[in-house]
N, C-alpha and C positions, 0 to 999 in steps of 0.2 A: 528257496533254501535247499531242495533236494538236489538241484544241479549245483548249487554252491557246495554242498557236502561232497558231492561226487568229485570235483575238480580240484579241491583242495588236498587231495592225498590223505584223508583221515584227520586233519586238523581240526576239523569241527566235531568229529567223533569224540577225538580226545578232550575237547573243551566242554562238551555235552557231558561227558563222563566225570569229569574233574569237580568236585564239590565245591572248589574254590573258585571256579571261574563263574561268570554271569550265566551261561547257559545251564551249569551244572546246578548251581543255586536256583534257577527257574525250575528245572526238573523236579528238584526236592520240595520246593514250594508247592506246585501242582500236585505231586504224588502226596505230599501231606494233606492237602485240601481235599483231596479224593478220600482220604481216611475218615473226614469229618462229613462230608456229604458225596455219597456215591453216585447220585442222581443228576449230578451237573455235567452236561453235554461238553461244555468248554473245557473242563477239566480232564475228561478223557480225552478229548481232542489235542490238548496241549501236551499231556504225557505222552500220547501216541506219537506225535510230531517230534518230541524230543527223544523218543526211542528210536525213531527213524534216524535222527542225526546221530546217535550212538551206535547205529547200525545193528541193533537188536530188532530185526525185522518180525520175527514171529510174534515177540510180546506187543509191538506196535500195531501189527494187525488186530491182535485180539483187543486192544485198547480201542482202536478205531472203530472196529466193528461194534463194541458196546456203544461209544458214542453215536454210531449210526442207528443202532436199536432204539436209542432215545429220540433221535431226530434223523429221519431218513432223508431230509432234504438239505442236510448240511453240506454244502457243495465242496467245501475245503476238505472236509473229513472224506468225502468219496474220492477226491483226488489223491490225497495222501496215502489213503487206503490202497488204492490201485497201485501206486508206485511202490510202496511197502511190499505188496504181494509179488510185483514184478521183480523185486531185489530178492525176495524170500525164494521164488522159484529158480531164480538165476544162481544162488548160493547152493540150493538143493541139487540142480543138475552138474553144477560144475565140482561137486564133491562125490558124485556117483562114479565108481570105478566103471572103466571100460570092459565090456564084456564081448569077448570074442565069440562071432557066430561062426559057426563051423558050417561049411556047404554040404548040402546033403547028396 
């Protein structure tokens, strides 16, 4: 899913953000389910996974870390969390302005 998202140039991100698409509807269903029961690891995982698809990496990391707090052995949550953290760091460092260092 993560590689698929990167290679399609944002198509998956648009689909996951669109409430009329299947991915968008899945996101809304899992987000609604979380409001009913905040203790389900799978709900946190799927919301986090779909936030990665939407390229909302900081929110995804928060949701995936919550899933790992409930079940630290969840291998897919670990994988997707790591990938989201890498994307989040990449975005942070590409937005930092270049600072000229003057020689002494």
